[in-house]
C-alpha positions, 0 to 999 in steps of 0.5 A, spaced: 517 060 146 515 063 153 518 059 160 512 056 164 509 062 169 514 067 164 511 074 162 514 079 157 511 086 156 512 092 150 511 098 149 507 099 143 509 105 139 506 103 133 499 103 135 495 110 136 488 112 139 483 116 137 478 119 143 470 120 142 466 123 146 460 126 147 453 125 147 452 122 140 458 118 140 455 111 141 450 112 135 455 116 132 461 110 131 454 105 131 453 108 124 460 108 121 463 102 124 462 095 122 460 093 128 455 094 134 457 099 138 450 101 139 449 095 144 457 095 147 457 094 154 461 098 158 466 093 161 467 090 153 471 091 147 470 090 140 474 089 134 471 094 129 473 097 121 471 102 118 470 102 110 470 106 104 464 106 100 467 100 097 467 096 102 475 097 103 478 097 110 480 105 111 482 102 118 482 097 124 480 099 130 479 095 137 473 100 140 473 100 148 468 103 152 472 108 157 469 115 161 463 117 158 466 116 150 470 111 147 477 110 145 480 106 139 486 103 137 488 105 130 495 104 127 499 111 130 501 112 123 493 113 120 491 116 126 491 123 124 488 122 117 483 118 120 481 123 125 480 128 119 476 123 115 472 122 121 471 128 122 467 129 116 462 125 118 459 129 125 455 134 122 451 136 127 452 130 132 454 131 139 461 128 138 468 131 139 474 127 137 481 127 139 487 124 137 490 122 144 495 118 142 500 122 146 494 121 152 495 114 152 501 109 153 500 103 150 503 095 152 502 089 150 503 084 156 504 076 155 505 070 157 503 065 163 505 070 168 501 076 165 495 076 170 500 076 176 504 082 172 497 085 171 496 085 178 502 087 180 499 094 178 493 093 181 489 091 176 485 084 176 486 081 169 479 080 166 476 073 166 473 073 159 476 075 152 475 083 150 473 084 157 476 091 161 479 091 167 480 099 170 485 101 176 489 107 177 488 111 170 490 105 167 485 099 163 487 093 160 483 089 154 483 081 155 485 079 147 486 071 151 488 068 156 495 069 157 494 076 152 493 082 155 493 090 152 494 095 157 493 104 156 496 107 161 495 114 162 501 118 159 503 121 166 504 114 168 508 111 162 514 111 166 511 108 172 508 103 168 514 101 163 518 101 170 513 095 173 513 090 167 518 086 164 521 088 159 520 084 152 521 086 145 514 090 140 517 085 135 514 079 139 508 082 140 507 083 133 509 075 133 503 075 138 498 078 133 500 074 127 499 067 130 493 069 134 490 072 126 489 079 127 490 083 122 492 091 123 491 096 116 497 101 116 498 106 111 501 100 106 495 096 106 490 102 107 483 101 101 485 094 099 481 089 103 473 088 105 473 085 111 471 078 110 479 078 106 482 079 112 478 074 116 474 080 120 467 077 120 470 070 123 473 074 129 466 078 131 468 085 127 463 085 123 456 085 125 451 083 119 445 084 123 446 092 124 444 097 120 448 101 115 454 103 115 460 106 110 460 101 106 456 095 109 451 093 102 459 091 099 460 087 105 453 084 106 454 083 098 460 079 099 458 075 105 451 072 103 453 071 095 458 068 095 464 073 092 469 072 096 476 071 092 481 071 097 482 070 104 488 071 110 492 066 111 498 065 116 505 064 112 513 063 115 518 066 110 525 066 110 526 073 108 524 079 111 517 081 109 513 087 109 506 090 109 503 091 102 508 087 099 506 083 093 506 075 093 507 070 088 503 063 086 505 058 082 498 058 079 498 066 076 504 066 072 508 071 075 503 076 075 503 078 083 496 075 086 497 075 094 498 082 098 502 081 105 497 085 111 502 084 117 509 081 118 514 080 124 520 075 125 519 071 119 512 070 119 506 075 116 498 074 114 498 075 108 492 075 103 492 070 097 487 067 093 481 062 095 483 058 088 491 059 090 488 055 096 484 050 093 489 048 088 495 047 093 499 051 089 506 055 092 507 062 095 513 066 094 515 072 095 518 073 088 516 069 082 521 063 082 523 065 090 523 060 095 516 057 097 513 060 103 509 055 109 503 056 109 501 055 117 495 054 121 490 060 125 487 059 131 480 059 128 477 056 122 477 061 116 
């Protein structure tokens, strides 16, 4: 745990970015993503997913308004393939998509002194969650009162890094796990409908907006009680990895769960609701040591 008033920061090389611009950029994203982009304010960001026709998440984004368009944070390893696939839907729309991963350095800034650290960069920390503040080719998004994502232009990467206290990216990953925020990576693409990873609880799904790929499946899951699995937080004595199978004592040795993200002995994982209801042990291997189920900061 960070000492009172302390702050850590780390460059987040596991994240990439996709830039979306042009006169139809907002409308295009609104018709593709699970959240309401049409009414996203310029000083706000939102979580959003991009689904297959079967309603399974191909990517999770943090969508930020920027300039005349948007910057979409996405897993770095997914950015090229997601960009290529998104471009298939542009058709005649006035939209330009590009891989902006090299244009933006991304940093996690966290701890009780995070506001002060941003202030030293000339950025007044946003006062609302998912609010955006900008200054000097940098912008920051508040994820919580002590937890910020900072984007700096590539030209300012070295200067930004030198002016931030140095931490470890795995500690940031642990902060994200404890916040219950899932990130789809290559190993977990096309595995989960948004509700399996609690995306609607995090505000990443708008059920009032119009159609988007997979919308019917997502809506049916929500309103017809068809959700059979949910994401939980676990503590494990061994290293887990995204996409790894998990086992529970009520499934007779067959894989029943999947790791979503993992860091420093903790993980987010999707497991059957029946397993939770029965209180059955969850294990990394059939017959292995039971994993501890930990609370999330929101009701699942």
